[in-house]
N, C-alpha and C positions, 0 to 999 in steps of 0.2 A: 380251380379257374375262377375265384369268387372276385377278381378284378375285371373279368371279362363279362361284356354283355350280350349277347347275339339276338336280334331279332328279325322277323320276316314278315311283309302285310303291303298292304297298297293303301294310299290316299290316307286318311285319317286312322285306318284300322291297322295296328301291328301288334304281333304276338310276339313276345318274350320267351325265347327258347333256351336262354342261358343254362338252367337246370338240365336240360336234356343234351347238352353238348359232352361229346365223347373226344373230339379231337378237331382242332382248326388249323389249317393251313392257309397263311396270306404269303403271296408271293407278286414278284414282278421283276423285269428285266428290262436293262436300258435300250431303248430303240424299238420295243417291242411294246405293242397295247394289247390288252389293257392290263392293269394290276386286277388279281383274282384272289376268291377267298372259296376254298372248299371246308364244308364242313360236315362231319357226321354227327348224326343225333341219335340217341336212343330212341326207338320206334317199336312199340308192341301194342295190339289190341288191349292188351290189359293197361293201358293209361287211360282208355275212355276218352274222354272228350279233351284230355289234355295231351293228345297224339299231334303232333306236327302238322299243321294245316299249308302244305305247301303246293304249289299247282305253276310250274315254269310256264305254262300257257296262259296264266291271266295277267302278266305283268307285275308280277311281285318284287319287291326291292328287299335286297339283305343290309343290314347294317351292322357293323361290329364296333362297339367301343372298348376301349380300356381305361379303366379309373375314370370314367365319364369322358374321355375324350374319343372322338369319331376318328377310326382308323381308315373305313373302308365304306361304300356306300356303293352299291352296284345292282344291275339287274339279275334276278335268278334265271338261269339259262338251263340248266339240267336237274334232274333228280333220278335217283334208282335206291330202290329197295330189295333186299334180299333175306332168305330164311334166317339170316343172322340178327335180325330184329334191328338193324341197323339201317339207319337213311341217310345218304349222301347226296349234298346238293351243293352245286356249284354257281358262283355268280360271278361276273364280270363288271368292272366299273363303265363310267359313261365313254370311256374311248371304244369300246365295242362297237358303238354306231359308227365310228371312223373306220374300224376294221371291216364291219359286215354289210358297208354300202359301196358300190361301184359307181363311177360316171367316168365321163370324159373332160379333161381338163384344159386350158390354155390360157397362161398368162404371160405378159410382156410386161417387163421392167416393174415388177411387183416385188415387194418385201416379204420374207416368210411370214412376218406377222400379218401381213395385209391378207397372204394366202390361206393363214388359220382363220383369220375370221372371217373370210368369205364362205371356206368349207362348212364352218359352223353354222353360219346364218342359212346357207342351203339345206342344211338337217334339221333347222330348227334348235340348235344347240345353244346355250349360254356360255359365255366367255367372262370368267371373273376377271382376269386381268391378264395383258400380252404385253410383255417388254417389246421395246421397239428395235429390232436386228436390224435397222437401218439400210442393209446392202440390199441393193437392187437387181435381182435376177433378170439377166437378160431376156430370156427366153424358157418357159418350164411347159410342155406339151404330154399330157399322158392320155391316152385312150383306153377305155375298160378297164380302169384301175381303182384301187380304194382310195379312199379319202386320206388314210393312214400314210397310203404308199407317197402319195403326191407332196403331204406335208412333209417324210422324212426326206424325201428328195430336196426340198426347199431347203430344210435345217443342213442338211450334208453339203449343199452348195454353198450355204452361208460360211459354213466352217471353213472349207477350203477356201473360202476368197478372203476370211478376215481372220480365221485362228480362233474365232469365239465359237463354243457350242452352247446350243439352246436345246431344251427339252420341253417336252409336252406331255402335260399329266391332266387326271381330273380328280377333283376332292369335292364333296358334298353335293356331287351332281355338276358341277362346272367345270369348264376346263381353263387350263393355265399354262402360259408360256412364259418360262424363266430362263435366264442365264445361268449355265453350269460354272459356278465360282467355288472357290476355296470357302468354306463356313468360317465365321469367327470363332466358332468353337464347336468341338467335335467329339464323338466317342473315341475311347482307347481301346485298342485290341493287343491284348500282352498275354503272352504265352503262360505266364506265371499266375497270371490273374483270370482273366476270362475266356481265353483261349482252350477248346478240349483238343482241335488237331488241326492240321494245316498242309496243304499239298501246293508247291510252285511248281510251275510247267514252263518250259521255255521252247519256242517252237519257230522255225523258220517257213513254215506252211504258207503263210500270209505273206513273206516278207518279199518285198521287189526292190532290185538294185538301182534300176533306170525308170525315169518318167518321160513321156514324150507329150507335150501339148499340141496339140492340133484343131485346126477349126472344120466346120462340118464339110468343108469343100478339101480338106487335106493341106491348108497352108500351115506350116510348123509357127508355132508360137513361142518356142522355149522347150529345154531339156535338162536334164541333170542324171549325173551319173555316181553313184556310190563305187569308187573304183575300188578301194580297200576291200569292201565286203564281197566286191563281185569277185575279185581273186581269190576267195575263200571258198564260196560256195556257189560261184558260175552265174550266168546271166539270167534275170528274171524280170522283164519288163511290162510296164503299166503305160497304157494311153489313155488320155484323158482327153473330150471334145471340149472346147472354150469358145466363148463368143468371138467374132471377129474384131469387136472393138473394145476387146479386153484390156485393162489397164496393165502397166508395167508393175504398179504396187500389186495388184490381185496375182500375177503371175509369178512375182516374189513370194506371194505368201503362199500361194498352190504349192511351191517348191519347198518352201520351208516346212508347211504341214507334211509333204510327202518325206521328207528327210527324217521328221519326229516321230512318224506315225507307221510308216510303211518301209522304210529303208532301214529297219532296225531289227534285231532278233526279238519276237515277240516273248513277253512275259505275261503271267496272270498267276494270282494265288487265289486257292479255294480256302475257306476258313469255317469252322465249325465251332460256333461259340454260345456262350450264354446269351439269350435274347434281349434284345433291346431295340423297341419299336420304333425309335428314332433312326434306326438304320436301314435305310430303303434305296435302291436303286436312284441314281441321279444325287446323291448325296456323297459324303465324305468321311472317313475315318483316319485315325491316326493309327500307323502298325507298328508295334515294337516287338519284333522277333529275331534278335540278335543272331540265332542260329542259323539264318539264311540272309543275314546282312539288310534285314526288312526294318528300315527305323526312320518313316516316312510316311506321307499324306498320300492316301489312295483314293481313287474313286469307287464307289460301290457299282458294280455293272448289272449285279443279278444279286437277289436277295430271295430266300424263302424262310419265314417264320414260321412253327408250328409250337403249338400249345396241346399239351397231351399229359393226363395223369398229373395234372398241377405243375407241370414244368415247359419252361419257355426257352427254346434254344433256336438258334438261327444258322443258315448255311448260306455263306457269300461268296460269290467271284469278285474280286477287287482287281483292279485296274493300275499297270504302272504308267498311266499317261504322263506325259512331261507337262501337259498344257493347263495346269492348274493355276489359275490365275486370280488375283482378288480383283473385284469392281472397280471400275474407274476408267 
């Protein structure tokens, strides 16, 4: 693990524990906050003054580098030590503050970008950059909920109305809001090269065959039915509440999104492959596994990177979503 550097500290005092690392797991999942690092360090009284000096109650920060590039920076949240002389610590990036703080929220005619910035301001957090999502949400009211939940609700409503996905993440202690788009270049996952195992799953557990759009007063604003699919699997209906003054174009986009996302047989692909730190949730990969007719770009919905015994491998959950678009 000579290419990894793992440090723990606070303020201007940080300790380098790279030589004590037994195992590191770095992971994240789309729609879930935050990313985390779990590090297992060798720890014994025989190390004397070189024993890890960690204290989750003192506000310490954990930083992980690979080849000099920062992969993770986050708050030390837990520590555990056993008679196996191993110390396990876990840290979460700055999005943990959005998850572990609750409040009540009331927004009218605000974009998701404005909501993100307002939430960050209330928590004293810094926004590195935030793309303008443009779509104004009619009303978003939440009581006694987390900052993360209200932001995710705003992003979900934006996606249903515009068909554009955005995601929030933390890097270097700052928050960033970006559009989820196809990358100009991306890693290739190929069975004959770097993929060790894969499992493709198809399911109708979350499939819906029809959608009804209504206002809070019960007035119908639109509907759609996938008749061919419903003949095969039966009726599964979704009902969504929309604003009274919703535009026709927004209704059409909601129906389009429903047809592409929910009114289909769900598919996902789990892959274990040689580790590549550029492959994380929110990004894209090109998958070439002819055995299951997978020759396409896929989103990374979940990633777990593990460094252990000099080896770096990753476990991924990939999405067959059809909404990968170029910016513009």
